[in-house]
C-alpha positions as CSV (number, residue, x, y, z in Angstrom):
1,M,99.6,30.2,-76.3
2,S,98.5,28.6,-73.0
3,K,96.7,25.8,-74.9
4,F,100.0,25.2,-76.8
5,F,101.9,24.8,-73.6
6,R,99.3,22.5,-72.2
7,I,99.6,20.3,-75.2
8,I,103.4,20.4,-75.1
9,G,103.3,19.6,-71.3
10,L,100.9,16.7,-71.9
11,L,103.1,15.3,-74.6
12,F,106.1,15.6,-72.4
13,I,104.3,13.8,-69.6
14,L,103.2,11.0,-72.0
15,L,106.7,10.7,-73.3
16,F,108.1,10.5,-69.7
17,L,105.5,7.9,-68.7
18,G,106.3,5.9,-71.9
19,V,110.0,5.9,-70.9
20,L,109.1,4.8,-67.4
21,V,106.9,2.0,-68.6
22,F,109.0,0.6,-71.5
23,M,112.6,1.0,-70.5
24,P,112.5,-1.4,-67.5
25,W,110.9,-4.0,-69.9
26,K,113.7,-3.5,-72.4
27,W,116.3,-3.9,-69.6
28,A,114.5,-7.1,-68.4
29,V,114.6,-8.5,-71.9
30,A,118.3,-7.7,-72.2
31,G,118.8,-9.4,-68.8
32,D,117.0,-12.5,-70.0
33,K,119.1,-12.6,-73.1
34,E,122.3,-12.4,-71.0
35,L,121.0,-15.1,-68.7
36,E,120.2,-17.3,-71.7
37,D,123.6,-16.8,-73.2
38,M,125.3,-17.6,-69.8
39,Q,123.1,-20.8,-69.5
40,K,124.1,-21.9,-73.0
41,Q,127.8,-21.4,-72.2
42,L,127.5,-23.3,-69.0
43,N,125.6,-26.2,-70.7
44,S,128.3,-26.5,-73.4
45,Q,131.0,-26.5,-70.7
46,V,129.3,-29.3,-68.8
47,L,128.7,-31.4,-72.0
48,E,132.3,-30.9,-73.1
49,K,133.6,-32.6,-70.0
50,P,132.9,-36.3,-70.2
51,F,131.4,-38.2,-67.2
52,S,134.1,-39.9,-65.2
53,V,134.0,-41.8,-62.0
54,E,136.3,-40.3,-59.4
55,D,136.9,-43.5,-57.5
56,S,136.5,-46.6,-59.5
57,Q,137.8,-48.7,-56.6
58,K,134.7,-47.8,-54.7
59,I,132.5,-49.2,-57.4
60,D,134.7,-52.4,-57.6
61,D,134.4,-52.8,-53.8
62,Y,130.6,-52.3,-54.0
63,I,130.3,-55.0,-56.7
64,K,132.5,-57.5,-54.8
65,D,130.6,-56.9,-51.6
66,S,127.3,-57.3,-53.3
67,M,128.4,-60.5,-55.1
68,Q,129.6,-62.0,-51.9
69,K,126.2,-61.3,-50.3
70,N,124.6,-62.8,-53.4
71,M,122.5,-59.7,-53.9
72,K,120.7,-59.4,-57.2
73,P,121.4,-56.2,-59.1
74,N,118.8,-53.5,-59.5
75,G,116.9,-54.5,-62.6
76,K,115.6,-51.0,-63.3
77,I,116.7,-49.8,-66.7
78,P,118.3,-46.4,-66.5
79,R,116.6,-43.4,-68.0
80,G,117.3,-42.9,-71.6
81,W,118.8,-46.4,-72.1
82,Q,118.8,-47.6,-75.7
83,P,119.7,-50.9,-77.3
84,G,123.5,-51.0,-78.0
85,Y,124.4,-48.7,-75.1
86,T,127.0,-49.7,-72.6
87,C,127.6,-48.4,-69.0
88,A,129.9,-45.8,-70.5
89,N,126.9,-44.1,-72.0
90,L,125.4,-43.3,-68.6
91,N,126.1,-40.0,-66.9
92,D,124.8,-40.7,-63.4
93,Y,127.1,-42.3,-60.8
94,Y,124.5,-44.6,-59.3
95,E,123.1,-45.7,-62.7
96,Y,126.7,-46.3,-63.9
97,R,127.5,-48.3,-60.8
98,D,124.3,-50.4,-61.0
99,C,125.0,-51.0,-64.7
100,L,128.4,-52.4,-64.1
101,Y,127.1,-54.6,-61.4
102,Y,124.2,-55.8,-63.6
103,Y,126.8,-56.5,-66.4
104,R,129.1,-58.5,-64.1
105,Y,126.2,-60.4,-62.5
106,Y,124.3,-61.4,-65.7
107,G,127.1,-61.1,-68.3
108,H,125.2,-58.7,-70.6
109,Y,123.9,-55.2,-70.6
110,Y,120.3,-54.2,-70.0
111,P,117.8,-55.3,-72.7
């Protein structure tokens, strides 16, 4: 009988250790899934809201001031620029501002 209890005790200990080892991993995986779902939801909310310039007058003032100083626009093509794009396709304020200035200065968009 004592051998039986030793085996049962050993099985109980193994089961307990298995629960201690694998349950936190299961919780971590569930937490990762929750974080992934929250990130997807946040991404979709950000992408649903179109980029808009809060103060277009500021950009107009920048362009007028730069033209009066006869400054050449930044010729660096924005990231992700493709033929056929306009400034409205840009999602970065400074890239948008520079694109508008480039367009007003040269009369065409980036190549």
